[in-house]
N, C-alpha and C positions, 0 to 999 in steps of 0.2 A: 469489409471486415477487416478490423482491427483486434489484437486478443491482448491482453496487458495484465498483470500482473498485481495487484497491489500491497504493502506489505505496511505494517504497523509495530515497529520492533521493540521488542521488549524482553529480557530476562525470565521472568515467570510467566507470561504469556503474550505471542509474538499473533496479532491479527495478520489475516490474510486473506486475497480476494482472487476471483478469476473473472474478470467481468470484458462482455465482446461490445462491440461496436460496430453497428451496422454502415452504410456509407452515409446518413444523414447524423452519426453521432449519436444516435439512441444505446443507452447500455441496457447491457443483456447479461444478469449475473447470472454466472454460468455455475460458479459453487462459492463459498466462502465460509470461514471459522476461525481455529486459534491454534495455535501451537503453543501446549500448556506445557511446561515443565516441573516435574516434583520440588520440594522446598529441599528435602534429603541430600539431592543429590548435588555434586559438588559442580564448584562454576561452572571449570571445564567439560565436564558429562553433560550439562544443561547449556552448553555453546553447543556441543558436538551435537546434540540431537534436534536444537535448532534448526542448523549444518543441514543436517542429512536431512531432516523434514523440509526445509524448500528445495533441497533439489529435485527429490522425492515432486512436490507440487509440478516444479518447471519440468522435467520429466512426463508427470502425468497429462497436465495440460498444455503445453507448448505455448506459452505466451510469445507475442512478438516484441512485450518491450515491457518494462517495469517500474513501479513509482514506491518510492518511499521518502518519507519525511526527513529533512532533517533533522539532527539533535541540534534545539537550544539550549541557553542556559538553564540548567534547574537549580532553586533552592535546595535540593537535599544533596549533595554530592554523590553518595553513594549510588543514589537511583542515576544520577548521570552516567556515574562509569557504569553500571551495569547496563544501560540502555546502549550507552556508545559502545560495548562489547557484543552485545547481542547484533548491535547493526555493523559493528565487522564482519562478524560470520556471515550474514544476509548478503554482505556483499563480495564476501569473497565467491559465494552459492550463485549468488547473481553473473559476476565476474566470469569464471569458471565454465558457466552457459552461456556463455556470448550474449549476454540480453544485454541491450541497449537501456539507460538508466535514467529516469528524471526524477530528478531530488526538488523538495521544495518544502518549507516552511510551513509549520500548522497554519500560520496567519492562509498564507496563499489556499490553501488548501480549503478552509473553512469560507475562504469568500467565493473561491470557485463553484460550491457547492450550495454554499445557501445564500450569497451575495453579502454576510456580513463575517468578516475578519474572525469576530471574538463569541460567534456562537457556541452555544456551550452544547454538550455531549445529547441532547435530546433532538435540539436542532436539527444538527447533522444528521440524527439518527432518520430524524422527519423525511428532509429535506431528501436522499440517499432511497428512503423507502418510495417516494413519491419519484424521482427519475428514474427510477428502474422500474416502475408500474409492478412492487412489491406487495403483495396481500399484508405482511407483518412488517413491523418495525425490526429492523436487523439486530439480532444479538451474537453475543454481546458487544460493549461499545470500540473494545479492538476490532473484531471484525465489522461493525460499520465504520469505521475509521478507514479500514485498510479499502472499501468499497469507494469512500471517498477520495482518496489518494486514488484508485486507480482513474476516477473518474477526470479528476484533476492532469493526472498524467495525459490522457487521451486530448483534452485540451491543450495542453504544450505541445504534445506531438504534430498533432493535426495543424497547429498556429506555427510550430516551426516546418512541414513542409509545404505550406504556403508560400514561408517566405524564401524558402528551397527555389518553389517553383517559380515565383516572379522574379527572381535573380538571375535564374539558368535561364530565363526568355530573352 
């Protein structure tokens, strides 16, 4: 068994998931949701809230690994900056919690979960629902993305373990 926290960072909404994988890599979603910050707060207050909530999630669920998407080029510079700031406080919380982190691009996450790197939000939700045996589509999008990130992280971690085992024998 392995427990992974997946995080889809954003200043207004940070999606999160905690997914446990059995020995056959079958995902079981323990919980998921979003950290939402109020628009009226200062940026530093919003970042502090994200940081504290991520620390609380790590304390509560005790994951062994973390996964998060890398920040890619955004058309909107303001969005890129705020997502980068949110990523920064999440990275700090994970580092202070001594959690190994896997980062991947949105294309890698979508390819791993749907088989198609340019899948849309609905396709990701459908794939997550099917892979995790969920009764309903996981919502909102940010939370579904966080589940997909946890699944993609498990694939990377399992691959790294297999490589390490094959080179040590």
